[in-house]
N, C-alpha and C positions, 0 to 999 in steps of 0.2 A: 604411673598410669593415671588415667582420669578418675574422677570421683566415682566410687563404687556404688553409690546410692542411686545412680541413674540406671533405669531398667533398659533392657534391649528394645522394648516397644518405644520408649522415649527417644532412644538413639535413632531408631528407624524413622520415627516421626520427624525428628530434626533433619535427617538426611533427605526425606521427601520434601520438606520445606525448602531446603537449600537447592535441591534439584529443580523445584518449581520456580524459585527465584532466578536461577540460571536460565531456565526456559523463557521466562518473561523478558530477561535482558537480551537474549538471542532474538526473540520476536521483535523487540523494540529496535534492535540494530537492523534487522531486515526491513522494518517499516521505514526507517531513516534512509536506508539505501534506495528503496523504491521512491521515496520522496525526492531524493537527490537526483535520481535518474529522470524523474518527471520534470523537475525544474530545469535540468539541462535540455531536455527535449522541448520544453515550452520556450526557453530562450532562443533556441535554434529556429524553431517554427516562427517565432515573432520576428527574428532577424530576416528570415527568408520572405515573410509576408511584407515587410517594409520594402524590400527590394522589388517584389512583385508589384506593389502599389505604385511605385515610381514608374515602372514600365507600363502599367495599365493606364496611368494618367496621361501618357503620351497619345495623341490622336492616332488612329490606325493608319491614316495616310502618311504620317511622318515616321512610322516605324520602319527600321531596316530589317533585313532578313535575320541578322544577328539578334535584334531585339525580339523578334518573334520566337527564335530558337531559345533565347535566354528565358523568355516568358514560359515556354513549354518545360524547360529544364527546372525552373523554380517550382512550377506546379507539380512536377513529378517528385521533386525532392520533398516538398511539403506533404504530398500524399504518402510517401514512404515513411516520413517521420510520424505522421498521424497513425499509420498502421503499426508502427513500433509502439506508440502509446497505447493502441488497442491491446496489443500483446501484454504490455505492462499492466494495464488495468485488469485483464483476464488473470494474470499471475497473482495480483493482489487479492482478487476475489477468491481464487482457488486457495491461497494461503489462509485467508480469513475463515473459509469453510473448514479447512483442515484443522486449524487451531481450535475452532469451536468444537469439533469432534474430539480432539485430544483433551480439551477441558472437560467435556462430558465424561470421557473414559476415566480421567484422573479423579473426578468427583465420585464416580461410581466405585472406583478402586478404594479411595479413602473411606467412603462410607462403609464398604464391606470389611475393610481391614482395621479400621479405627472407629468403630461405632460410637464409642463414648465421646469422641471429639467431633463427630460429624453433625452436630446440631447447628446452633447459630454461628459458631466460629467458622465452619467451612463455607457457609453461605456468604458471609462478609469477606472472607479471604478469597473465594472464587471471584467475587465481584471486583475486588481490589486488584487481583492478579491478571485480569483480562487486559488485552492490549487496547490502545486508544481506538483503533479501527473497529474493534468489537464492541466498544462501549457505546458507540453511536447507533441509534436505532435505525436511521436511514442510511442507505448506502451512499458514499460520496461520489457516485458516478451517474452520469446522465447519458443515455444511449440515443444516438441519432443514426438515421440510415447511413450505413457505410462508415460511420465514425463513432468512436466512444470517447467521450471527453470527461475529464475531471471537472467538477463544478468549480473548484478553487484551484488555480494554477498560479504559482509564484506570488501568492498573496492577493491576486485580483481575479475577477471572473474571466475565465479563459474564453476567447472568441476565435478559435481556430476555424478558418474558412467561413 
């Protein structure tokens, strides 16, 4: 069996630390998945925009019926992808707020159950354990009428539509 000098409180404290570390890793995995989805959407939107720009550069008089239809299809596809990004951004914001509430509840729980450890140690640990999205004071999203865009997209400023 384990070292008998360890108290039950110390074991519980270690279990809480491990659980907290697991939560942080799950949060980071979720953030990375959101980022991956956003990058894929950004790439697809950029690809469609290039196709649309080629069609738009053709003078209206020289466009065939198929060109006009393709132009409309591309606009609809881009619009649909932008709406998908809107939902993604909303999900990210919801998760951020939920995680902030969970962090507050955990801090309150630790302060009430482990008062001797809740001074300076918990404050620095709480700060260290927050996700990257929570550590930034400003939100990484900019709202436009009908569109919600990430400021940074695939490493460059996103300019969808």
